[in-house]
C-alpha positions as CSV (number, residue, x, y, z in Angstrom):
1,M,153.3,87.8,-304.5
2,S,153.4,85.7,-301.3
3,Q,152.2,82.0,-301.4
4,P,148.5,81.9,-300.7
5,S,147.4,79.6,-297.8
6,A,144.3,77.7,-296.7
7,C,142.6,76.5,-293.6
8,V,140.2,73.7,-293.5
9,I,137.5,73.5,-290.8
10,L,135.7,70.2,-290.5
11,I,132.4,70.7,-288.7
12,G,130.5,67.8,-287.2
13,N,129.9,65.9,-284.0
14,E,129.9,62.7,-286.0
15,I,133.6,63.2,-286.9
16,L,134.6,63.9,-283.3
17,S,132.7,60.8,-282.0
18,G,134.5,58.6,-284.5
19,R,131.2,57.4,-286.1
20,I,132.4,58.8,-289.5
21,K,135.9,58.8,-290.8
22,D,136.7,62.1,-292.5
23,E,137.6,61.9,-296.2
24,N,137.4,65.6,-297.0
25,L,140.7,66.9,-295.5
26,P,142.9,64.5,-297.6
27,F,141.0,65.5,-300.8
28,L,141.2,69.2,-300.1
29,A,144.9,69.1,-299.0
30,K,145.9,67.4,-302.2
31,R,143.8,69.5,-304.5
32,L,144.8,72.8,-302.9
33,S,148.5,71.8,-303.0
34,Q,148.2,71.2,-306.7
35,L,146.7,74.6,-307.1
36,G,149.6,76.2,-305.2
37,I,147.5,76.8,-302.0
38,P,149.0,74.7,-299.3
39,V,146.8,73.9,-296.3
40,G,148.5,75.6,-293.3
41,E,146.0,74.4,-290.7
42,A,143.1,72.1,-290.2
43,M,140.7,71.6,-287.3
44,V,137.7,69.5,-286.3
45,I,135.0,71.3,-284.3
46,P,131.6,70.3,-283.0
47,D,128.2,71.6,-284.1
48,V,128.3,74.4,-281.6
49,E,127.6,77.9,-282.7
50,E,130.2,79.7,-280.7
51,R,132.9,77.3,-281.7
52,I,132.0,77.7,-285.4
53,V,131.9,81.5,-285.1
54,A,135.3,81.7,-283.3
55,A,137.0,79.2,-285.7
56,V,135.7,81.0,-288.8
57,N,136.7,84.5,-287.6
58,D,140.1,83.4,-286.5
59,A,140.8,81.5,-289.7
60,R,139.6,84.1,-292.2
61,A,141.9,86.7,-290.6
62,R,145.0,84.5,-290.9
63,F,144.6,82.6,-294.2
64,T,144.0,83.5,-297.8
65,Y,141.2,80.9,-298.1
66,V,139.0,79.1,-295.6
67,F,137.0,76.0,-296.5
68,T,134.4,74.5,-294.1
69,T,132.7,71.2,-294.6
70,G,129.6,69.9,-292.9
71,G,126.5,71.3,-291.2
72,I,124.5,72.7,-294.1
73,G,121.7,70.1,-294.4
74,P,118.0,70.3,-293.5
75,T,118.0,69.2,-289.9
76,H,118.1,71.0,-286.6
77,D,121.8,70.3,-286.0
78,D,122.9,71.8,-289.3
79,I,123.9,75.2,-288.0
80,T,126.9,76.1,-290.0
81,A,125.2,78.6,-292.3
82,A,123.6,80.5,-289.5
83,S,126.9,80.4,-287.5
84,V,128.8,81.8,-290.5
85,A,126.2,84.6,-290.8
86,K,126.9,85.4,-287.1
87,A,130.6,85.4,-287.7
88,F,130.2,88.0,-290.4
89,G,127.7,90.0,-288.4
90,V,125.0,89.7,-291.1
91,A,121.5,88.3,-291.2
92,W,120.8,84.6,-292.0
93,T,118.2,84.9,-294.8
94,L,116.5,83.0,-297.6
95,H,118.6,83.2,-300.8
96,P,116.2,83.7,-303.7
97,E,118.4,81.8,-306.2
98,A,119.0,78.9,-303.8
99,K,115.2,78.8,-303.2
100,R,114.6,78.5,-306.9
101,I,117.1,75.8,-307.3
102,L,115.6,73.7,-304.5
103,E,112.0,74.2,-305.6
104,A,113.0,73.0,-309.1
105,Y,114.9,70.0,-307.8
106,Y,112.3,68.8,-305.3
107,G,109.1,69.9,-307.0
108,D,106.0,68.9,-305.0
109,T,108.2,67.3,-302.3
110,V,109.8,70.7,-301.3
111,N,109.1,71.5,-297.7
112,A,110.2,73.9,-294.9
113,A,113.1,71.6,-293.9
114,R,114.4,71.4,-297.4
115,L,114.1,75.2,-297.9
116,R,116.2,75.6,-294.8
117,M,119.1,74.6,-297.1
118,A,118.4,77.8,-299.1
119,M,119.2,80.0,-296.1
120,T,122.5,81.7,-296.3
121,P,124.3,84.7,-294.8
122,E,123.1,88.0,-296.4
123,G,125.4,88.8,-299.3
124,A,126.6,85.3,-299.9
125,S,127.3,83.9,-303.4
126,L,126.3,80.4,-304.1
127,I,128.6,77.3,-304.7
128,P,126.9,75.0,-307.2
129,N,126.0,71.5,-306.1
130,P,125.6,69.2,-309.2
131,V,125.0,66.1,-307.1
132,S,122.0,67.0,-304.9
133,A,121.2,70.6,-305.8
134,A,121.4,72.2,-302.3
135,P,124.2,74.8,-302.8
136,G,127.1,75.8,-300.7
137,F,128.1,79.4,-300.5
138,R,131.0,81.8,-300.2
139,M,131.4,84.8,-297.9
140,E,134.5,86.8,-298.8
141,N,137.3,84.3,-298.4
142,V,135.2,81.6,-296.6
143,H,133.8,78.7,-298.7
144,V,131.1,76.7,-297.0
145,M,130.6,73.2,-298.4
146,A,128.7,70.0,-297.7
147,G,130.2,67.3,-295.4
148,V,129.2,64.4,-297.7
149,P,132.4,63.7,-299.6
150,S,131.0,63.2,-303.0
151,I,129.0,66.4,-302.8
152,M,131.9,68.3,-301.3
153,R,134.2,67.2,-304.1
154,A,131.7,68.3,-306.7
155,M,131.4,71.7,-305.0
156,F,135.1,72.1,-304.9
157,D,135.5,71.2,-308.5
158,A,132.9,73.9,-309.3
159,I,135.0,76.6,-307.6
160,A,138.5,75.5,-308.2
161,H,138.9,77.8,-311.2
162,T,138.1,80.8,-309.0
163,L,141.0,80.3,-306.6
164,S,144.2,82.2,-307.2
165,G,147.1,79.9,-306.3
166,G,150.8,80.2,-306.3
167,D,153.4,77.7,-307.4
168,P,152.2,74.1,-307.1
169,V,153.5,72.2,-304.2
170,L,155.7,69.3,-305.5
171,S,156.5,66.2,-303.6
172,R,158.9,63.3,-303.7
173,A,159.2,60.3,-301.4
174,I,162.2,57.9,-300.9
175,S,162.0,54.8,-298.7
176,A,164.5,52.3,-297.3
177,D,164.7,49.6,-294.7
178,A,166.1,51.9,-292.0
179,R,165.1,53.1,-288.5
180,E,164.6,56.8,-287.8
181,G,167.2,56.8,-285.1
182,D,169.9,55.8,-287.6
183,L,169.3,58.8,-289.8
184,A,167.9,61.5,-287.6
185,Q,171.1,63.5,-287.3
186,R,171.9,63.5,-291.1
187,L,168.2,64.2,-291.9
188,A,168.3,67.3,-289.6
189,E,171.4,68.5,-291.4
190,I,169.7,68.1,-294.8
191,Q,166.7,70.0,-293.6
192,A,169.0,72.9,-292.4
193,E,170.7,72.9,-295.7
194,H,167.4,73.2,-297.6
195,P,165.0,75.3,-295.4
196,G,162.7,75.8,-298.4
197,V,161.9,72.0,-298.5
198,D,159.6,70.5,-295.9
199,L,161.1,67.1,-295.0
200,G,159.0,64.6,-293.2
201,S,160.0,61.2,-291.8
202,Y,157.4,58.4,-291.7
203,P,158.3,55.0,-290.3
204,F,156.4,52.0,-291.5
205,G,156.2,48.3,-290.7
206,L,154.9,45.8,-293.3
207,G,155.2,42.2,-292.3
208,E,158.8,41.5,-291.5
209,R,160.0,44.7,-293.2
210,I,160.5,47.8,-291.1
211,G,161.6,51.0,-292.7
212,V,161.2,54.7,-293.1
213,C,159.9,56.9,-295.9
214,I,161.2,60.4,-296.2
215,V,158.8,62.8,-298.0
216,G,160.0,66.2,-299.3
217,R,157.6,69.0,-300.3
218,S,158.5,72.3,-302.0
219,T,157.4,74.7,-304.6
220,D,161.0,74.8,-305.9
221,K,161.7,71.7,-308.0
222,A,165.5,72.2,-308.2
223,D,165.7,72.7,-304.4
224,L,163.4,69.6,-303.8
225,D,165.5,67.4,-306.1
226,A,168.8,68.5,-304.5
227,A,167.4,67.7,-301.0
228,M,166.0,64.4,-302.0
229,D,169.3,63.4,-303.8
230,K,170.9,64.0,-300.4
231,V,168.3,61.8,-298.8
232,A,169.0,59.0,-301.2
233,A,172.8,59.4,-300.6
234,M,172.1,59.3,-296.8
235,F,170.5,55.9,-297.2
236,R,173.3,54.6,-299.4
237,A,175.9,55.7,-296.8
238,L,174.1,53.4,-294.4
239,G,174.5,50.5,-296.9
240,L,170.8,50.6,-297.9
241,D,169.0,50.7,-301.2
242,P,166.7,53.7,-301.5
243,E,163.4,53.3,-303.4
244,E,161.4,56.2,-304.9
245,S,157.8,55.8,-303.9
246,D,154.4,57.5,-304.3
247,P,154.3,60.5,-301.9
248,A,150.5,60.5,-302.0
249,A,150.6,57.2,-300.1
250,T,152.4,58.9,-297.2
251,N,151.9,62.6,-297.0
């Protein structure tokens, strides 16, 4: 079976304006990699119906899974659910179970705006929201989740067991006080020798220290270790002392 893949679509004018710093993509990329579903593409798009429709239809045709975040709240600019309905060519309707959940949660304070969060594409299945009740939903391979990070994380945790992954993506990182120009040629050779390993070079500067961190990612542990052993040897050949570091801090 081929390795499954994922696309993340971050929806929201507030991200594009810089008013809010996205926290959802790093979480999803890490969790999906652990499940053996590497993120092959991510995009940030505005709260514009035609852009959402186009992005969803393009992504769902090219990736095993699509995850959207944002735009499923109670206000006028929360148009993701209606746009996904249009992408699938189905009606945007009141989901009976979602309505029941919201009525139970809000009680006497339920109103038309809050019930708007019970509107889903016809045929959608719900994604539980243990934080604030209003559910996300799934249409075929498209998972529509909240933009608020704590809610999105809870929604993802609720569906993680339903995702069919491949081999987990493993990673290692090795750093040294080097400059990229001093190792670019040898690093390219190591990459060519290990095409199944994704090697990334990340320069850093911390105080008076300037260096570079090489991060390797692969589903094959033996191949990853062989490539990273060569990276360490490359640093030593330059008279440097390589240090194993936390790949999560860089990649």
